[in-house]
C-alpha positions in Angstrom: -20.1 5.0 7.8 -16.9 6.0 9.6 -13.6 5.2 8.1 -11.1 3.3 10.3 -7.9 5.0 11.3 -4.7 4.4 9.4 -3.2 2.9 12.5 -6.0 0.4 12.8 -6.1 -0.4 9.0 -2.3 -1.0 8.9 -2.5 -3.3 12.0 -5.3 -5.3 10.4 -3.5 -5.5 7.0 -0.3 -6.8 8.6 -2.2 -9.5 10.3 -4.1 -10.4 7.1 -0.9 -10.8 5.1 0.6 -13.1 7.7 -2.6 -15.2 7.9 -2.6 -15.6 4.1 1.0 -16.8 4.0 2.9 -13.6 3.2 5.3 -11.6 5.2 4.6 -7.9 6.1 6.4 -5.4 8.1 5.8 -1.7 8.9 8.7 0.3 7.4 7.4 3.8 8.3 4.7 4.9 10.7 2.6 7.9 9.6 -0.2 9.9 11.2 -2.3 7.7 13.4 -5.7 9.0 12.3 -5.5 9.7 8.6 -2.1 9.3 7.2 -1.9 8.0 3.6 -0.7 4.4 3.1 1.8 3.0 0.6 2.4 -0.7 0.2 5.6 -2.1 -1.4 5.3 -5.7 -2.6 8.4 -7.7 -3.3 8.4 -11.1 -5.1 11.4 -13.4 -4.7 11.7 -14.6 -8.3 13.1 -11.5 -10.0 13.8 -9.1 -7.1 11.4 -6.5 -8.6 8.9 -4.6 -6.4 5.5 -3.1 -7.0 4.3 0.1 -5.3 0.6 0.6 -4.4 -0.7 4.0 -3.3 -4.1 4.9 -2.0 -6.5 5.6 -4.8 -7.7 9.1 -5.4 -11.2 10.0 -4.3 -12.4 9.9 -7.9 -12.0 6.1 -7.7 -14.7 5.8 -5.1 -18.4 5.5 -5.7 -21.4 5.9 -3.5 -21.7 2.2 -2.8 -18.3 2.0 -1.1 -17.5 5.5 0.3 -15.4 4.3 3.3 -13.3 1.6 1.7 -9.6 2.0 1.2 -8.7 1.3 -2.4 -5.2 1.2 -3.9 -3.7 1.8 -7.4 -0.4 0.7 -8.8 2.1 3.5 -9.1 3.6 2.1 -12.3 2.0 0.8 -15.5 4.4 -2.1 -15.5 3.4 -3.0 -12.0 6.8 -4.5 -11.0 9.8 -2.3 -11.3 13.3 -1.9 -9.9 13.5 -1.2 -6.2 15.5 2.0 -6.7 12.6 3.6 -8.7 10.2 2.8 -5.9 12.5 4.1 -3.2 12.9 7.4 -5.1 9.2 7.7 -5.6 8.6 7.1 -1.9 11.1 9.8 -1.0 9.2 12.2 -3.1 5.9 11.1 -1.6 7.3 11.7 2.0 8.4 15.2 1.0 4.8 15.8 -0.2 3.1 14.0 2.7 5.3 13.5 5.8 2.4 11.6 7.4 2.8 8.7 4.9 2.7 5.1 6.2 4.9 2.5 4.3 4.2 -1.2 4.6 6.6 -3.8 3.0 5.1 -7.1 1.8 7.1 -10.1 0.7 5.2 -12.8 -1.2 6.6 -15.4 -3.5 3.7 -14.8 -6.0 3.8 -11.0 -5.7 0.3 -10.8 -4.2 -0.6 -7.4 -2.8 -3.4 -8.5 -0.5 -5.1 -5.1 -1.3 -8.4 -4.1 -2.7 -7.4 -2.5 -6.1 -9.4 0.3 -7.7 -10.8 -0.8 -11.0 -11.1 1.5 -14.0 
């Protein structure tokens, strides 16, 4: 099974968030074909944010080899925005093809498929 391009996945994700009652915007465009994707989720109640990065290949199994899975960047899930912005700057230094999507949701929903341990 062929994996969809990052450009296509991000477009579909933005639409999905909007259809499910959230707000999403593309902050940074990466490589069209295979750039990694980071999703920043903001919840209104406490002004904290969560950062989700694409899961490493070790999180995949043979039953879902083409899916995009995500993991939280922090054990506490929601942290101060400054920490997330600093981490994203380091990620961009490492991978200049990184996509960044910002999501605002009152309940802090990510709308992502999360890798399970």
